[in-house]
Structures are given as structure tokens and as C-alpha cells.
C-alpha positions as CSV (number, residue, x, y, z in Angstrom):
1,X,-0.1,0.3,-0.1
2,X,1.7,3.7,-0.8
3,X,1.3,6.7,1.1
4,X,-0.3,8.1,-0.3
5,X,-4.0,5.5,-0.1
6,X,-3.0,5.4,3.8
7,X,-3.2,8.3,3.9
8,X,-6.6,8.7,2.2
9,X,-8.0,5.7,4.4
10,X,-6.3,6.8,7.3
11,X,-8.6,10.3,6.8
12,X,-12.0,9.1,5.3
13,X,-12.2,6.3,8.7
14,X,-14.3,6.7,10.7
15,X,-16.5,8.6,8.0
16,X,-19.6,7.2,7.1
17,X,-20.0,8.1,3.6
18,X,-23.4,5.8,3.5
19,X,-26.8,6.4,3.7
20,X,-30.0,4.6,3.9
21,X,-32.5,5.3,1.0
22,X,-35.9,3.6,0.9
23,X,-37.0,3.1,-2.9
24,X,-39.2,5.8,-4.0
25,X,-42.8,4.5,-2.4
26,X,-42.2,1.8,-0.8
27,X,-41.0,1.1,2.7
28,X,-38.0,-1.2,1.2
29,X,-34.7,0.6,2.6
30,X,-31.2,0.0,0.5
31,X,-27.8,1.9,1.4
32,X,-26.6,4.3,-1.3
33,X,-23.2,5.8,-1.3
34,X,-20.8,7.8,-3.3
35,X,-18.9,7.1,-6.1
36,X,-15.3,7.3,-6.3
37,X,-14.5,9.1,-9.7
38,X,-13.3,6.4,-11.3
39,X,-16.5,5.0,-11.2
40,X,-17.9,7.8,-12.3
41,X,-16.0,7.6,-15.4
42,X,-16.7,3.8,-15.8
43,X,-20.5,4.7,-15.8
44,X,-19.6,7.5,-18.3
45,X,-18.5,5.5,-20.9
46,X,-21.1,2.5,-20.6
47,X,-23.6,5.3,-21.5
48,X,-21.7,6.4,-23.6
49,X,-21.6,2.4,-25.3
50,X,-25.3,2.3,-24.4
51,X,-25.3,5.3,-27.4
52,X,-23.3,3.7,-30.0
53,X,-25.6,0.4,-29.4
54,X,-28.1,2.2,-30.0
55,X,-26.3,4.3,-33.0
56,X,-27.2,7.5,-31.3
57,X,-24.9,10.2,-32.1
58,X,-24.2,12.3,-29.1
59,X,-25.7,15.6,-30.0
60,X,-28.3,18.6,-28.2
61,X,-30.8,15.9,-29.8
62,X,-29.6,12.7,-27.1
63,X,-28.5,14.7,-24.5
64,X,-31.2,14.1,-21.5
65,X,-31.0,10.8,-22.8
66,X,-27.7,10.4,-22.2
67,X,-27.4,12.1,-18.7
68,X,-30.3,9.9,-18.2
69,X,-28.3,6.7,-19.1
70,X,-25.2,8.6,-16.7
71,X,-27.9,9.0,-14.0
72,X,-28.6,5.1,-14.0
73,X,-25.4,3.4,-14.3
74,X,-24.3,5.7,-11.5
75,X,-27.5,4.6,-9.9
76,X,-26.4,0.8,-10.0
77,X,-22.5,1.0,-8.4
78,X,-24.4,3.5,-5.5
79,X,-27.2,1.9,-4.4
80,X,-25.9,-1.4,-2.3
81,X,-27.3,-4.4,-1.1
82,X,-29.3,-3.4,3.0
83,X,-28.1,-6.8,4.4
84,X,-23.9,-6.0,2.1
85,X,-23.0,-3.0,0.9
86,X,-20.0,-4.5,-0.1
87,X,-22.6,-6.0,-2.8
88,X,-24.2,-3.8,-5.4
89,X,-27.9,-3.7,-5.5
90,X,-27.9,-4.2,-8.8
91,X,-25.8,-6.2,-11.4
92,X,-26.3,-3.8,-14.2
93,X,-27.8,-0.7,-15.1
94,X,-29.4,-2.0,-17.4
95,X,-31.2,-4.3,-14.5
96,X,-32.1,-1.7,-13.0
97,X,-32.9,0.9,-16.4
98,X,-35.6,-2.1,-17.6
99,X,-37.2,-2.2,-13.5
100,X,-37.8,2.1,-13.0
101,X,-39.9,4.7,-14.0
102,X,-38.1,8.0,-15.1
103,X,-40.2,9.8,-11.9
104,X,-38.3,7.0,-10.2
105,X,-34.9,7.6,-11.8
106,X,-35.7,11.3,-10.9
107,X,-36.0,10.6,-6.9
108,X,-33.7,7.8,-6.5
109,X,-31.0,10.6,-8.3
110,X,-32.4,13.3,-6.5
111,X,-31.0,10.6,-3.5
112,X,-27.9,10.9,-4.7
113,X,-27.2,14.2,-5.2
114,X,-28.3,14.8,-2.0
115,X,-25.7,11.8,-0.3
116,X,-22.5,13.7,-2.3
117,X,-23.8,16.9,-1.0
118,X,-23.5,15.8,2.3
119,X,-20.6,13.8,1.6
120,X,-18.2,16.3,-0.1
121,X,-16.5,19.9,0.9
122,X,-18.3,22.6,-0.1
123,X,-17.2,26.5,0.4
124,X,-19.5,26.1,3.7
125,X,-17.0,24.2,4.7
126,X,-14.4,27.0,4.3
127,X,-13.3,28.6,7.3
128,X,-13.8,32.2,7.4
129,X,-9.9,33.0,6.7
130,X,-9.8,30.9,3.9
131,X,-12.8,32.3,2.4
132,X,-11.1,35.6,2.9
133,X,-7.6,34.1,1.2
134,X,-10.0,33.0,-1.7
135,X,-11.3,36.7,-2.1
136,X,-7.5,38.3,-2.1
137,X,-6.5,36.4,-4.4
138,X,-9.2,37.1,-6.9
139,X,-8.7,40.5,-6.2
140,X,-4.8,40.4,-6.8
141,X,-5.6,37.8,-9.9
142,X,-3.0,35.0,-8.2
143,X,-3.7,32.1,-10.4
144,X,-0.8,29.9,-9.0
145,X,-1.9,30.2,-5.4
146,X,-5.4,29.9,-6.8
147,X,-5.0,26.9,-8.8
148,X,-4.1,25.3,-5.4
149,X,-7.1,25.2,-4.2
150,X,-8.5,23.1,-6.5
151,X,-11.3,24.0,-9.5
152,X,-14.7,22.2,-8.0
153,X,-13.7,24.3,-4.3
154,X,-12.9,27.1,-6.9
155,X,-16.1,26.7,-9.1
156,X,-18.8,26.2,-5.9
157,X,-17.2,29.5,-4.1
158,X,-17.8,31.6,-7.4
159,X,-21.0,29.9,-7.9
160,X,-22.1,30.5,-3.6
161,X,-20.7,34.1,-3.7
162,X,-22.4,34.9,-6.5
163,X,-25.5,33.7,-5.9
164,X,-24.8,35.3,-2.4
165,X,-24.4,39.2,-3.8
166,X,-27.6,38.4,-6.4
167,X,-29.5,37.9,-3.2
């Protein structure tokens, strides 16, 4: 095991990244967990191949279908067996796709997005000092120093501060 992997495992130890979720319209519960980057990439690739199998281009006319398929593939990985969370609840995205409706897909994806938002850092997790530092770096246009904060964090910062300015 590399030092980096050990560091990540130690940093995540004791944090529950899962959530018990009720299948929409029922009392049946299962476990949901966020996807790792490689799993997100696999879901995107599988969605892309699905459109190719249907001989559909990936363009503005099929964008919603592609997004839905990405959601289905991601959920097939994220939804876990309640009795053994190490096992997926669905064998494939195809199995999930054939057995749910669009409203159920939307509700499951809303649960997934809420889980990801709850388990990942956001601008709200920044201290007042960090927020001020980013603000000052933006004013000074310190590109390299800003890059160190990471694109997702900076994007969240920018969207949040922009929405606050509009309030």
C-alpha cells in the first residue's frame, strides 16, 4: 500500500459516507454510497457505449438521454445491498433501466445528489479566513495560488458568492 493510499484511508476512517434510502413509493430500504472518480468515469463510458449500441449520436438531441443513462449507470453502482453493502443492489445499469420509470429515476438521483452534497466539502466548509484568502487572491489575480485550492472548490466558491451577491 502506498503512503498516499494509507493517508486517504486514514483520513476517511470513521466517516460514514453511506445513507439508508427508501425506494420511492415503498418502505423498502437499501444503502447508497457516493462513487469514486473511476466509478463515475466507468458510468460515463458505459452510458456512451449504450448510445453507440442504439446507433445514436451524442448531440444536443440525445443529451437528456445520455444524462439519464449516466444517472442509471451511476445508481447501479451507488445502490448497495442493505444486507451486504459491499455488494451492488443491481447487477447492471441495464437491469435498473428496465425496471424503473423516469420519475423513480429522478427521485433516486435526487437522493444521490443529496448524499454527495452532504459528504463532500463545499464552500460552507471553508473557514472565514480561507474565504477571505480566496477573495483576496481573486482580487490580486493570483492564478497559481488559486489553482492550489482546486477547481471544484473554486467553482463552488464562485457560484455561492455570486448567488449571495444577487440576493
